[in-house]
N, C-alpha and C positions, 0 to 999 in steps of 0.2 A: 612762764606759768600764767594761765588765764583763768580767772574766776568770774563767772557771769551770774549775777543775781538780779532780780527785777523787783522793784517796789514802786507803788504808785504814790505820788505826793504832788503838792503844788509848789512851784518855785518861781521866784522873781530874782533877776540878777542884773547887774550893771557892769559895764566895762570901763575902766579908767586907766589909761596907759597899760602897763603890764599887769596891773592889779585886777584880779577877778573877784569881786565881792558878791557872794551868793547868800540869799536869805531863804531858809528852808522851813516849810510848815510841817515838821514832823518831830520825832523825838530828839533829833540833833539840835543842840543849842550852841551859841557862840561862846559859852563858858567851858565847854568840854574840850579837853586836849584831843588832838588828832589820834586816831587809832594807830597809825604808823609810828608815831612818836612813842605812844604807850608801849607798843610791842617791842621796841628796841631801847627802852629806858635804861636798861642795864649798862649800855655803852657809856652813859653819862654818869651813872651813880656807883658803879662797881670798881672804878679805877679813877685816879686823878686825871683830869683833863689838863692839857698844856696851856690853858687860858680860859677866859670867860666865853660864854655861849652868846652868839648873836641871833636874835629872832628877827630875820630880815623881812621887811614889809609885813610887820606883825599884825596889822589890822586891830581887832579888839583885844589881842594879847593873850588869847586862851593858852597857846602853847608855851610862850615865854613865862607866863605867870605860873603855869604848871611846873616848869623846871625850877623856877625860883622857890616854889613851895617845897621842893625837895632839897633845898639848901645850896643850890648852884648859883654861881655868879652869872647874872644874865643881863644883857642889854637888849632892849626892844627898840627897834627903829621903824619909822614909817614917815611918809611925806605928809600925811594927814594929821593935823592937830586934833581933829575930832576923834580919830581912831586912837591916838595916843591918850587922849583924855579918857576914853572908854577903858583902855588898857590899864591906866592908872587907877581908875575906880575899881576894876576887877582885882588888881593887886592889893588895894587897900582892904577890900572885903575878905581877902584871903590872908591878910596879915603879913604880907611880904613887901619888900622894897627894892625891886630891880631898878636898874637905870633906864631912863627913857631918852631917846635921841631923835629929834626931827631931822630927817635926811632925805633929800631928793636924789633918789638912786638913778634917775634917768636924765639928769641935766647934761646937755651936750658939752663936751670939752672938759668935764670934771672926772676925777677919779675918787668916788665917794667912799671907798673902803680902804683902810690902811692895810698894808701888807704884814703878814706874819704876826698877827695879833690874837686870833681867836682859837680857842680849844675846840670849838664846835660852831656850826652854823646850821640853823633850821630854816627852811623855806617852804611855805604852803600857799598854793593858789596864786602864784606870781611867776611871771616870765618876762625878762628883759635880756635878750640874748647878749648885747654888748657887756653885760655885767658878769657873765659866766667866767671869763678868765680872771676877773677881779675877785670873785668869790673863791676861786681856787688859790689865788695868791694870799688871800686874807687869813686862811686857816694855817695854823702851825703844823709842822710834821707830827704825825700820829693823831691829829685832830679828826673830828667826826663831822660828816655832813649828812643831814636827813632832808630830802627834797621830794615834794609831791606837787605836781601841777597837771594841768589839763593837756590832753593830746588832741590831735586833729579830729578824732572821732567824737569829741565833745559836741560838735555841731548837731549831732543826732539827738542830743538830750536837752539842749538849751544853751544859754550863754555861758562863757564867751564863745563867739563864733569867728572873731577876727583871727586869721591865721598867724598874725604877728604875735599873738598871745597863746598859741597852741603848738605843742611839740609835734614834730614829725616822728614816725615810727622809729624807735631805737635811738632817738636823738639824745635823750638825757643820759643814757648809758655811754654813748660815744663821747660826750663832754668829759666824762670821768673814767674813761677806759684805762687810763694810766694809774688809777687809784685802786686800792683793795676794796672790791665790791663785796659787801657783806649781805646785801639783800637787793633784789631787783624784781620789779613787777610792772607789767603794762597790761591794762585791760579795763574792765568796768567794775566800779565799786558802788556801794549803796549808802544811803543815809548821809548825804544825798547821792542819788544815782548820778554817776559821772564817769567819763572816760579819762583815765589818768595814767601817768607814769610815776613810779616811785623808785627811789634809790636810797640806800644807806651805804655809806662807804667811808673808808679811812684814808687820810693822806699819807702816802709813803714817806720814808726818810727818817733821819735821826734827829731827835730834838736836841738842840744845843742850848744849854741853860747858861 
């Protein structure tokens, strides 16, 4: 499914490791949860998850704080102390108290994610390919993944442009081809205009309590 819409706006972005941090001068703000997450929020709220939700490379925390505001157990992690401070301020303003964890997800020789811990993982605007198998292992059976990040076509619209941080066509779905795919989209989104791949999927298996 491809949906192409065009909007004119001004953008500035920086690339830091696998993190793609984008500041947009339009109606989108860093306190609003991602549309993809909002569209599939029932997966988090309508049934019990088998563990807490990890907001991976959380940045300013808009998505993790949103989940926490709905009563979910949430852990927000990022390598940046400044980002975690912003996320904590946002959480305080919303009257919620998720956990915060400073974590270098890209340190060589390290395995930053524990296995079989999380009931859900959300990832937005972040790609570090060596982490993909660890993300899969960190989620418990029947747990949910929501993932959105940039594809190689993003170079047409702005940063990031480094191919190390951009998905190849179909790559995100291939990483999770052995999971139950609930939603899949690859194309151009707006607010901000960006070339992305999106996936929502459930880890197969039987949960052993």
